[in-house]
C-alpha positions as YAML, in Angstrom:
chain: A
units: angstrom
residues:
- id: 1
  name: MET
  ca: [-30.73, -51.38, 217.13]
- id: 2
  name: PRO
  ca: [-34.41, -50.85, 217.98]
- id: 3
  name: ILE
  ca: [-35.43, -52.00, 221.43]
- id: 4
  name: ALA
  ca: [-38.79, -52.56, 223.07]
- id: 5
  name: LEU
  ca: [-39.99, -53.35, 226.57]
- id: 6
  name: ARG
  ca: [-42.82, -55.72, 227.38]
- id: 7
  name: ARG
  ca: [-44.16, -57.58, 230.39]
- id: 8
  name: VAL
  ca: [-42.16, -60.61, 231.47]
- id: 9
  name: HIS
  ca: [-43.38, -63.92, 230.03]
- id: 10
  name: ASP
  ca: [-42.72, -67.34, 231.52]
- id: 11
  name: SER
  ca: [-40.64, -68.14, 228.43]
- id: 12
  name: ASP
  ca: [-38.24, -65.29, 229.31]
- id: 13
  name: LEU
  ca: [-37.13, -66.86, 232.58]
- id: 14
  name: PRO
  ca: [-34.78, -69.52, 231.13]
- id: 15
  name: VAL
  ca: [-33.10, -66.75, 229.10]
- id: 16
  name: PHE
  ca: [-32.70, -64.56, 232.21]
- id: 17
  name: PHE
  ca: [-31.31, -67.52, 234.14]
- id: 18
  name: ARG
  ca: [-28.71, -68.18, 231.44]
- id: 19
  name: GLN
  ca: [-27.78, -64.50, 231.29]
- id: 20
  name: MET
  ca: [-27.37, -64.31, 235.07]
- id: 21
  name: ASN
  ca: [-24.89, -67.18, 235.00]
- id: 22
  name: ASP
  ca: [-22.35, -65.62, 232.67]
- id: 23
  name: PRO
  ca: [-19.14, -65.26, 234.76]
- id: 24
  name: GLU
  ca: [-18.05, -61.95, 233.20]
- id: 25
  name: SER
  ca: [-21.50, -60.42, 233.66]
- id: 26
  name: LEU
  ca: [-21.61, -61.57, 237.28]
- id: 27
  name: GLU
  ca: [-18.20, -60.06, 237.98]
- id: 28
  name: MET
  ca: [-19.27, -56.73, 236.47]
- id: 29
  name: ALA
  ca: [-22.61, -56.63, 238.29]
- id: 30
  name: ALA
  ca: [-20.92, -57.66, 241.57]
- id: 31
  name: PHE
  ca: [-24.04, -57.51, 243.76]
- id: 32
  name: THR
  ca: [-25.79, -60.69, 242.71]
- id: 33
  name: PRO
  ca: [-27.57, -63.60, 244.39]
- id: 34
  name: LYS
  ca: [-25.40, -65.72, 246.64]
- id: 35
  name: ASP
  ca: [-25.65, -68.68, 244.26]
- id: 36
  name: PRO
  ca: [-26.86, -67.57, 240.81]
- id: 37
  name: ALA
  ca: [-26.80, -71.21, 239.64]
- id: 38
  name: ASP
  ca: [-29.51, -72.16, 242.17]
- id: 39
  name: ARG
  ca: [-32.47, -72.51, 239.82]
- id: 40
  name: ASP
  ca: [-34.97, -73.07, 242.65]
- id: 41
  name: ALA
  ca: [-33.93, -69.80, 244.32]
- id: 42
  name: PHE
  ca: [-34.07, -68.02, 240.95]
- id: 43
  name: ASP
  ca: [-37.60, -69.32, 240.26]
- id: 44
  name: ALA
  ca: [-38.78, -68.41, 243.78]
- id: 45
  name: HIS
  ca: [-37.36, -64.89, 243.38]
- id: 46
  name: TRP
  ca: [-39.11, -64.35, 240.05]
- id: 47
  name: GLN
  ca: [-42.37, -65.80, 241.34]
- id: 48
  name: ARG
  ca: [-42.26, -63.39, 244.30]
- id: 49
  name: ILE
  ca: [-41.43, -60.28, 242.30]
- id: 50
  name: ARG
  ca: [-43.90, -61.08, 239.53]
- id: 51
  name: ALA
  ca: [-46.64, -61.20, 242.19]
- id: 52
  name: SER
  ca: [-45.54, -57.83, 243.64]
- id: 53
  name: SER
  ca: [-46.31, -54.29, 242.52]
- id: 54
  name: ASP
  ca: [-42.82, -53.95, 241.06]
- id: 55
  name: VAL
  ca: [-42.56, -52.91, 237.42]
- id: 56
  name: LEU
  ca: [-40.79, -55.73, 235.55]
- id: 57
  name: ARG
  ca: [-40.02, -55.63, 231.86]
- id: 58
  name: THR
  ca: [-38.29, -57.83, 229.33]
- id: 59
  name: ILE
  ca: [-35.89, -56.00, 227.01]
- id: 60
  name: LEU
  ca: [-36.23, -56.99, 223.36]
- id: 61
  name: ALA
  ca: [-33.74, -56.07, 220.64]
- id: 62
  name: ASP
  ca: [-34.90, -56.86, 217.12]
- id: 63
  name: GLY
  ca: [-37.46, -59.15, 218.77]
- id: 64
  name: ASP
  ca: [-34.88, -61.17, 220.75]
- id: 65
  name: VAL
  ca: [-34.92, -61.31, 224.56]
- id: 66
  name: VAL
  ca: [-31.69, -59.57, 225.57]
- id: 67
  name: GLY
  ca: [-32.35, -58.67, 229.20]
- id: 68
  name: SER
  ca: [-34.64, -57.27, 231.83]
- id: 69
  name: ALA
  ca: [-35.35, -53.95, 233.50]
- id: 70
  name: ALA
  ca: [-37.32, -53.18, 236.64]
- id: 71
  name: VAL
  ca: [-38.37, -50.64, 239.23]
- id: 72
  name: TYR
  ca: [-38.80, -52.11, 242.68]
- id: 73
  name: GLY
  ca: [-39.03, -51.21, 246.36]
- id: 74
  name: GLN
  ca: [-41.09, -49.07, 248.66]
- id: 75
  name: PRO
  ca: [-42.50, -45.69, 247.53]
- id: 76
  name: GLY
  ca: [-39.91, -42.96, 248.07]
- id: 77
  name: GLU
  ca: [-37.11, -45.54, 248.02]
- id: 78
  name: ARG
  ca: [-37.75, -47.26, 244.68]
- id: 79
  name: GLU
  ca: [-34.74, -48.40, 242.68]
- id: 80
  name: VAL
  ca: [-34.10, -49.28, 239.07]
- id: 81
  name: THR
  ca: [-32.20, -52.32, 237.96]
- id: 82
  name: TYR
  ca: [-31.42, -53.82, 234.60]
- id: 83
  name: TRP
  ca: [-29.47, -56.68, 233.08]
- id: 84
  name: VAL
  ca: [-28.39, -56.96, 229.46]
- id: 85
  name: ASP
  ca: [-26.85, -60.07, 227.94]
- id: 86
  name: ARG
  ca: [-23.09, -59.56, 227.57]
- id: 87
  name: ALA
  ca: [-23.32, -60.33, 223.84]
- id: 88
  name: TYR
  ca: [-25.26, -57.05, 223.49]
- id: 89
  name: TRP
  ca: [-23.06, -54.76, 225.62]
- id: 90
  name: GLY
  ca: [-21.82, -51.56, 224.02]
- id: 91
  name: ARG
  ca: [-24.74, -51.12, 221.63]
- id: 92
  name: GLY
  ca: [-26.78, -48.59, 223.63]
- id: 93
  name: ILE
  ca: [-29.43, -51.16, 224.53]
- id: 94
  name: ALA
  ca: [-29.23, -50.61, 228.30]
- id: 95
  name: THR
  ca: [-29.53, -46.83, 227.86]
- id: 96
  name: GLN
  ca: [-32.52, -47.16, 225.52]
- id: 97
  name: ALA
  ca: [-34.20, -49.71, 227.78]
- id: 98
  name: LEU
  ca: [-33.70, -47.65, 230.93]
- id: 99
  name: ALA
  ca: [-34.94, -44.50, 229.20]
- id: 100
  name: ALA
  ca: [-38.06, -46.39, 228.06]
- id: 101
  name: LEU
  ca: [-38.64, -47.71, 231.57]
- id: 102
  name: LEU
  ca: [-38.23, -44.22, 233.05]
- id: 103
  name: SER
  ca: [-40.79, -42.81, 230.61]
- id: 104
  name: GLU
  ca: [-43.22, -45.53, 231.72]
- id: 105
  name: VAL
  ca: [-42.59, -45.09, 235.46]
- id: 106
  name: ARG
  ca: [-42.97, -41.37, 236.19]
- id: 107
  name: GLU
  ca: [-42.53, -41.70, 239.96]
- id: 108
  name: ARG
  ca: [-39.61, -39.72, 241.37]
- id: 109
  name: PRO
  ca: [-37.23, -39.82, 243.06]
- id: 110
  name: LEU
  ca: [-35.79, -43.11, 241.84]
- id: 111
  name: PHE
  ca: [-32.49, -44.60, 242.96]
- id: 112
  name: ALA
  ca: [-29.88, -46.88, 241.45]
- id: 113
  name: ARG
  ca: [-26.72, -48.60, 242.64]
- id: 114
  name: ALA
  ca: [-23.69, -49.79, 240.71]
- id: 115
  name: ALA
  ca: [-20.29, -51.12, 241.61]
- id: 116
  name: ALA
  ca: [-17.90, -48.16, 241.58]
- id: 117
  name: ASP
  ca: [-15.78, -49.83, 238.89]
- id: 118
  name: ASN
  ca: [-18.75, -50.67, 236.64]
- id: 119
  name: THR
  ca: [-18.13, -47.73, 234.32]
- id: 120
  name: GLY
  ca: [-20.56, -48.99, 231.69]
- id: 121
  name: SER
  ca: [-23.50, -49.06, 234.06]
- id: 122
  name: LEU
  ca: [-22.53, -45.73, 235.62]
- id: 123
  name: ARG
  ca: [-22.45, -44.22, 232.12]
- id: 124
  name: VAL
  ca: [-25.91, -45.64, 231.32]
- id: 125
  name: LEU
  ca: [-27.33, -44.20, 234.54]
- id: 126
  name: ALA
  ca: [-25.75, -40.77, 233.94]
- id: 127
  name: LYS
  ca: [-27.13, -40.64, 230.38]
- id: 128
  name: CYS
  ca: [-30.58, -41.27, 231.85]
- id: 129
  name: GLY
  ca: [-30.26, -38.42, 234.36]
- id: 130
  name: PHE
  ca: [-29.13, -40.23, 237.51]
- id: 131
  name: ARG
  ca: [-26.62, -38.34, 239.65]
- id: 132
  name: PRO
  ca: [-24.27, -39.82, 242.27]
- id: 133
  name: THR
  ca: [-25.31, -39.02, 245.83]
- id: 134
  name: ALA
  ca: [-23.29, -41.39, 248.00]
- id: 135
  name: ARG
  ca: [-20.72, -44.15, 248.17]
- id: 136
  name: ALA
  ca: [-21.19, -47.30, 250.15]
- id: 137
  name: ALA
  ca: [-19.50, -50.66, 250.51]
- id: 138
  name: GLY
  ca: [-21.08, -54.05, 250.76]
- id: 139
  name: PHE
  ca: [-20.28, -57.67, 250.27]
- id: 140
  name: ALA
  ca: [-20.48, -58.53, 246.57]
- id: 141
  name: ASN
  ca: [-21.42, -62.18, 246.20]
- id: 142
  name: ALA
  ca: [-20.09, -62.40, 242.65]
- id: 143
  name: ARG
  ca: [-16.68, -61.14, 243.74]
- id: 144
  name: GLY
  ca: [-16.53, -62.76, 247.15]
- id: 145
  name: ARG
  ca: [-15.38, -59.55, 248.82]
- id: 146
  name: GLU
  ca: [-16.40, -56.09, 249.99]
- id: 147
  name: THR
  ca: [-16.93, -53.85, 246.99]
- id: 148
  name: GLU
  ca: [-17.49, -50.13, 246.75]
- id: 149
  name: GLU
  ca: [-20.72, -49.01, 245.13]
- id: 150
  name: ILE
  ca: [-22.14, -45.71, 243.99]
- id: 151
  name: VAL
  ca: [-25.67, -44.73, 244.98]
- id: 152
  name: LEU
  ca: [-27.42, -42.55, 242.40]
- id: 153
  name: ARG
  ca: [-30.66, -40.58, 242.39]
- id: 154
  name: LEU
  ca: [-33.01, -39.38, 239.65]
- id: 155
  name: GLU
  ca: [-35.12, -36.35, 240.51]
- id: 156
  name: THR
  ca: [-36.97, -35.51, 237.30]
...
């Protein structure tokens, strides 16, 4: 399935909000906002990051909005993140989208984090060249408990 990245449009935000409120997706992502159903907090977050120097992209598959991908943070500590609608999992979309984002953002090193049991995301990151460098634990809002995460790094 061909994918494309483009800048985030206002019309993408309701789609992102719906995607971020899917219970199975939240459980898998683990490290989510405290209350993903808080639309005011969601809108404030997107307003803030859209005004920043972060690189934010909408993921399109066959022209449909299926998720988002971003690079954010301070130079030398920048991280990647992505979210793909659960209906599109297992089709290689996250891998293609992350690879496209990485070809656009040439800055290195880049970091990523994923719940240790999120094998799909860990596989996507490995396919794109990220390598595990550490393990950490933090409170995962979506799970309501401490959850182990893997910290990954991309050098080239």
